[in-house]
N, C-alpha and C positions, 0 to 999 in steps of 0.2 A: 831119571828120562822127566821132561817134565810134557806136562797132559795140559793140552788148551784145543783151542776152534776158534775161526772167525763164523763170524753170527753173518745174516744176508745185506747189514749193515757196513760191512769186511771192517769191520772192530775184532783187535786178537781178547778171546776171552780164556784164562787160567785159569786152573784150578791150585787151590793155594792153601794149603791145612794152616788151621793157627789153632795157639794150645795156650792157656791160660791156667791162673793156677787152679780152674772149679771145672774143668775141663778141655777139650779139645774137638775140634768140626772142621772141614773141609766144606770150604766155598769156590765159587765159581767166580773172579775179578774179572775186569777191567782193567787190562794193557795201558796206561795213558800213555805212546809216545811222543810226546811232547814236554816228559814230566821231568826234571833233573834231578826229585829223588828219591829217599829205599820206602818210605811213608806206606801205610795200606794205610783205606779210608774206611771205615766197617759204621752201621749203626750204633749208638752209643748205649742200647740193650744186651746185643753181641757180644760187645766187652765187658757188658757188669756179667751177662750171665756167663762166659768162658774162664771171668774171673782174673782178667788181665789188670794192669797195677797202674794207676791214674799217675801221670808221671809231674805235669802242670798242663796251664792254660797257654796258647798259642795264639796270635794275631795272627791272621793268613787274606793276602789278598787275593781274591778271584779273579776268574779272566773280563769279569766287565770291569772289574776296579773297585771294584765292593770290597771292603774290609768286614770279616768277621774272624772271632773269637770262639774258638773253638778245647776241646779239653782233648790233651794226649795222653795216652796211654802205652805202658809195653809190655810185650809180651814176645812169645817166638812162632813167627814165621819158617815155613820151609815153601818150598814146593819140586815136585820132581819125585823118586825114587830115594 
């Protein structure tokens, strides 16, 4: 079962389990209903603490049109039981 709730602003929030080489944790993530990918955005300190593997750098275009380069890590993520 996927666990989550709707906040007071109408945003869908889901519990997501993330696992890396050095640990795992459950986070509450905002479901972006206008995004068509299968990626999870995490603060870099969380990715490093969990031991997620650095895969590459990638350029993204934000909704404002601004372009930014971010680090992309790989790990294991799951939702529900």
